[in-house]
N, C-alpha and C positions, 0 to 999 in steps of 0.2 A: 504494500500500500504506500510505497515511498512517494509516488507521484501525487496520490490523493492527499497525503499528509502535507506535501509542499503547497498544493492548491488550497487546502482547507485552512492552513495557517493555525491560528489559535483554536479553531474548532476541531483540530486533529484528535485530541484526547477523547472528545465526545464521540467522534466518528468511529474510533477504534473500538469503543464499547458496543457499537451497534452490530447486529447480525450482517453477514456479508450480503445476503440477498437484499436487505433494506438499503444498504449502501449503494448497491448497483442500481436499484430502482430510483433512489434519490438522485444519483448522478445522471441517469438517463433523463429524468424529468427536468432537472436543472439545465442540461444541455439542450433539450427540446425547447424549453422556455426561452433560453438565450437565443437559439436559432430563430424562433418565431419573432422575438423582439427585434433582432437585427434585420430580418426580412421585412417586417412592417415598417420599421424606421427607414429602410432603404427606399421603399415604395413612396413614402411620404416626402422624404427629403431630397430625393434625386429625380423627381419627376421632370422629364424633358418636354419642352413645348414643341419641339420639332419631330417628335415621335408620337404615335397613337397612344391614348391612355391605356394603362395596364389594368386588367381586371383584378380587383383586390383579392388577395389570397394569403393564407397564413403560412403554409409550408412551402419553402423555396423550390424544391425539385418537383414535388407533386403538383403544386399550383392548383389549377382548375380541372385537372385530369379527370377526377372522379365525377364531378358535376357534369362536365362535357360528355363523358362516356355513358352516363345513365340515360340522358336524353339530349342529344346535340341541339335539336330544334328549340326546345324549351330554353336551353342555355343561350343560344344565339339571340332569341327574341328578348330575353331578359336583359342581356348585355346591350342589345340594340336600343332598347328603351332608355338605358342609362347613359351609354357612351356614344350612340349614333352608329352609322354603318361601318365605321372603321375603328377597330380596337384590337388590343393584344392580350393574349392570355398565355399562361405557362402550361405547356403540355409535355409531361415527362422530361422536365428540365430544359425544354426548348421554348423560346419566346415565339409564339405563333400569332401572326397578325391576320385578322379576319377582315375581309372586304365584302360587304353584302350589297344587294341590289343589282340591277342590270349593269350599272357602271362598275361595281366591284367584280362581277363576273367577267366583264370585258377586260378590266385591268389585269386580272390574273390569267384567265384562260386564253387570252389573245396577246399576252405579253411576248416580247421578242425573245428568241431562243438564247441570245447572249445575256439576257437579264434574269431569266428564270430557268429552272431545271427540274424536270419530273423524275428523271432516272435516279438521281441521288436519294430521293424520297422512297420510291417504290422498289428499287433494286433489291434491298435486303428481304423484302416480303415475297416478291413475285419470282425471282430467279430460282430459288430452290424448288418452287412449285412447277413453273413452266419449263425451266432448263436454261442452259447457257446459250448465248449469242442470239437471243431473240427478245423482242419487246423492250424491257428496260435494262437488258444486259448487253446492249450494243449502242453505238453512236446513233443519235437521233436521225441522221441521214439514212442509215441502214434500216431503222425502224420504219421510216416513211416508205422505203422501197417494199418492205414486208407488208405494210398496210395496202400498198398498191397491188401486190400479188393477190392478197385476199379479196380486195374489193373487185378486182377484175375476174375473180372466180365466182362472184355472186352475180351471175348473168341472168337475164330474163328467162332463158330456157331452163336454167337451173332452178329458178324460183317456181316455174310452172310445175316442174317435177316435185319440188318440195311440198307444195300444197297437197298434192295427192298422197305423198308418203306420210306426211304429218297427220292428215285426216284419217288415214288407214290405221296408223299406230294408236291414235286417240280412240277410235271406235273399238279396236281390239282391247284396249286397256279397260274401258268401261263396260265391255260386253258381259253378258251373263256367263259365258263360258271361258272367260279369261282365267289363266292359271292361278291367279291370286285368289279368286272366288270372293273378293271383297264386294263385288257388285252383282253377285249371282241372284239376289232376291229382287223384289219389286220396290223395296225401300230399306232404309237403314241409316246409320250415322257413319261419318268418316272424318278422320283427322286430316285436314287438307294439306298442311305443310309437307310432311314426309311423303304423302301420296302423290302430290303434284311434283315434288322434287324427282321422284322416280319416273313419272310420266315424261317430264321435260328432258331427262337424260335419254330416254328412248327416242323421243321425237327429234332431238338435236343430233343424236348419233346416227339415226336412220337417214336423215336428210343431208345434213351438212358434212357428216363424217364418213359416210359410206356404209355399204351393206356388211362388210367384214367386221367393222367396229361394232355395229348394232348387234350382230350375232354374239360377239364376245361379252356383251352386257348381260347376257343370260347366264353367264358363268361367273368367273372370279373377277371380271373387269370392274363390276360395280363396287366390289370391296376395295379395289385399288383406288377407285375414284374417291371413295369415302375417306381413305387414309390420306390421299393427296389433299383433299379439301380441308383436312385438319391443319394444314399449314397456313390457312388464311385466318389467322387470329391476330388481334392487335399487338400482342406481346412480341410477335415476330418482327415488327418494325425495328425493335431493338435487340431481340434475342433469337433471331432466326437461325443463327449459327450454332447455338448451344445444342448439345446432344440430349435434349429433353425427349421423353418417350414419344410425344406426338410428332416431333421433328424427325426422329429415327424412322417412324412409320411413314412419314411423308417422303423421306429420301428413298426408302426401299420402293415405295409405290411409284415414284417418279421414274426410277430406272426401269422398272418392269413395264410401265405404261409406254415409255419411249421406245423400249425394245419391241413392244407389240406393234407399234406403228411402223417401225423399220422392217419388221418381219413381213408385214402386209405389203410394203413397197417391194421387198425382195421377191415375194411370191408373184406380184403383178408383173414384174419385169421378166420372170421366168416364163410366165404364161404368154408373154408377148403383148403387143398393143391391140388387144381384142376390143370389140365393141362393148362398152360398159356404161353403167349409169354415170351421169355427170356429177362428180363430187369434188370436194376441196382437195383431197389427197392427190387426185390426178392433176388438178390445176397446179398445185405447188411443185409436184414432181417435174413439171415441164417449164418452170420459171427459172430465170437467171438474172443475176444482179447486173447493174449497168456496166461493170467492168468485164462482163462476159462469163463470170463464174456461175455455174449452175448451183442452185440451192442444195446444200448437202442434205442427205437423208436425215441426219440428226437434227438439223434445224427445221426441216419439214415436220418431224415428229414433235419437236418442242412447240412449233407454231400450232399444230393440231391440238396439243394439250391446252395451250393458251385459249384457243377458240372454244374448246369444250368447257373449260372452267369458267371463263368470263361470261360466256353466253348463257350457260345453264343457271348460274346464280341469279342473274337479273330476270330471266324468263320465269324461273321457278317461283321467285318471290312475287312477281307481278301477276301471274295467272292465279296464284293463291289469293292475293288481294282482290282480284277481279271476282272470283267465286264467293269470297267472303262478303264483298259488297253486294253482289247480286242476291245473296241469301237474305239481305235486309230489304231488298226491293224486288219482290216477285213480279210486279207489273213490268219492270224493265226486261225481265226474262221473257215474258210473253211478247213484248214489243220486238225483241230480237228475233224470236221465232217467226213472228208475222212478217218482219222485214225480209227474212229469207224466203218465205212463201211468195211474197209479192215480187221480189227481184229475181229469184232463181227459178220459180215455178215448181210444179210438182210432177211426179211420174204417174204412170197409170194406176199404181197401187196406192196413190195418195201421199207417198213419202216425198220429201223435198229433194229436188234434183241435186246431183253432185256439184260441188263448188270447184271453180278453177281460179288460177292466180288473177286473171282479169276481173273476176267477180268481186274480189276484195275491195276494189275501189268503188263498187256499186252498193256497198253495205255501209253507209255512213254512220249508223247507230253503233254497229260493231266497232268501227274505228273510234268513235267518240268514247265508248266504254273503256277502250284501251288507253286512249289519251288522258281521260279524266283520272284513271287509276295511276298512271305514271306521273301525273301532275301532283297528286296528293301523296303518293308513295314512291318518290324518286329512289331508285335502287342504291345510289351512293350519295350519302349526305354530305361528305366532305371531300374536296379535291385540293391536294396540296402541291406546293412547288418550293424548291430551295431558291433563295434570293442570291443571285450571282453578282449583281451590281446595285448600288443604292438606287432606290426607285421612289421618285417624288409622286405623291398621290394628288392627282388633279383636283383643284377646288378645295384643298386643305393645306395646312402648313406642314403636313407630315412628309417625312422621307423614311422609307423602310430600309433599314441597314441590312448588310449581308449576314448579320448574325441571326436574322429572323427567318422563319418559314412563313410562306403565304398560304392562306386557306380561303377557298371560295366555296359557297354552298348554294348552288342554283335552286335547290329545293326550298330554301327560305323565300326566294322571290316568288315561287309559285304558290306560296301560302300567305301572300300579302293582298289585302283587300283592294289596294290601288290597282292591281293588275287583274285579280280574280275576285269579284264581289262575293261576299260570304264564302271566303276561301276554304274553310274546313268542311263545307258541305260537299258531299260526293254527288254530283249531278251531271251525268253525261250530256244532258240536253243543253248545257251551257255552250257546247261546241256546235250546236245545230247551225246550219248555214242561214236558215231563216227561223230563228227560235220563236216558239209560241209566246203569247203575251206573258204567261206565268214564268217563263224562263229568260225573257229578253234582258232583264236587269242583271242576269248572271253572266252574260257574254264576256269573254276575256277582252280587256282593253286593247291589246295589240291586234286582236282580230277585228274589232269594231273600227279601229283607226287605220287598218290596212297597212301596218308596218311592213316595209320591204327589208328582207334580210340581205346583208352583205355576203358576197361569196369570195372565197379565196382558194387557190390551189397550193397545198403544202407539199406536193409531190405525188399525190395519189388521186388527183381529180378534184374538180370544184366541189367544195362543201360550204355549208353555212358557217359563218364566223360566230353567229349567235349573239352578236353584240347588242342588238336591240330587243331581243326576245326574252320575256320572263319565263318562258317554257323551255327548259333545257334538260330533259331527263337523260339525254345521252351526251351531255357535255358540249363543248364548243372548241373551236380552234384546231390546232394541229393534232391534238390528242382526242378529238371527238370520236366517239365509238363508230367504227366502220360497219358494225353489225346491226345498225339501226333498222335498216330495211328488213333484214332477216328477222329481227325481233318482232316487228309489227306483223310480219307474215305469220310467224309461228304463233303468236298470241291470238291473232284474229282467227286463224284456222282452228286452233284448239277450242276457242270460245264458241265459234259457230258449230263445231261438231258436237260439243258437250250439250249445248242447250237444246239440240234436236232430240236427245234421248233422256235427259235428266232435268229435273228442277230442284232447286236448293232452297232451304229456309233455315233460319236459326233454330237451334234446339229450344225446347220449352224453357222459359225463364231467362233466356239470354237476349239482350238487346245490343244493337250496334255491332262493332267488330272488336277483335282483340287488339291489344297494344302492339308496339313495334319492338323487336329485338335488335338493339344496336351493338351487340357484343362482337359482331364480325365486321369485316370490311364492308360487307353488303347488308343493307337494312332488309329485314324480313319480318313476317308476322311471328308473334310469339306462339310457341307450340306448348300444349295442344290448342288447336283451333278447330273444334268439332262442329260440324253442321249436319243437318238432316237432309238426306237426298231421297228422291222418289222418281221411279222410272215413268216416263210419259207413256200413255196408252197409244198404241199404234192405230191410226185410223185407216 
């Protein structure tokens, strides 16, 4: 106790008479109190007028991490009310500056490449899951080429085939004779999050990934996916390198899954260039970089893993939210069914005609249901960038230093009454081209005002910059999600197929929908989220 005796001074004799455990606890409490006091004093005395206000916090390293992690949107709106659209909070020891609103989205998501960097933020989390040399484990110029490869693989002819494949998978999944037997009866209850997570793995693998990948999901491939998915936890932003149990499972699964894709490519080459379904593996196998180098099989495999993981998360969460919302609005389910009858027509037996890719554009209510759900339940609540050069914030006295991380939250903008009247109300009819009188006041402001989006080519074709729009469920700028079209296609096709056969309602005693689980990188409904289903009578 020599050190304690020195620090305690005249109190040393009294301390020596105390039990060791009490001395340790007293020392810890004293140190904690001193740390909090210094941290609070630092916030009060060193406030800088040229930097955004810092959200008050007691503990220096933890900061506002817990409050933010429990409910990011509640945290953002509370801070917005106190500090305005630009403020800084401490997240796991890092000063993180939040810029809200359409101007904030534009400031961060459309910032110049020399000023902000996404790779440094997301590399520790995504590289062990996706694999080396793709997405955030390569220079941005290479990532833009990879996005171009993927985008050019999403052709109209491919989309036409995808609608048929996704509809077929969905019908089989919900049929009476499906292997799972969970829908074998005429009615029952179902926990939607895990059920629809399984469905979207099947639909995405069967369409985008190819027949061989879908066949493997009937065996051990789904288990590999689950272990790989375990790597997408917030702690891995900092500790993705640690040999924790979930990280060891992640690494084993990544190697096995990548090898599976490479085996598929090897088998295809052995069989020759035969007539096959149009899928992304074929597309990537035939791509080459600007320098003439063909895309290596390992990179193709890693890109396929990235496509499967990123797309499945957002689609799974969104279709779950859609059916949870519809369970509270049975009249919308009936309207969807009637829209299909009116637009697609019926067969001789009275059933609705099969749907094609071109039909999706002719089903506006289906599209509105998807859009309204994405508005209120944006899959990713926070988009972050590392600051590489000091960035002045237009219209403020603030300059963001390079020691900060920037954070945009497009989902906040879509919950603001200025842009979406009565923003927390889920109402698909707010998107109607000519809304009825009862819904006219809900129309989005940017739709009523006819705001025209800027377009820019970042190396993989013209896309919306998203600078003026408050509706950005797929992001904006050079990192905007290239799977946006496929996501809408998949969600609308699943929705249209499901409402033909089933209707949903909340179980007795339940009102509204469940809360949101923010514990992962992707926002999703809390589980269990059980609803009652009933099979429609065939006419």
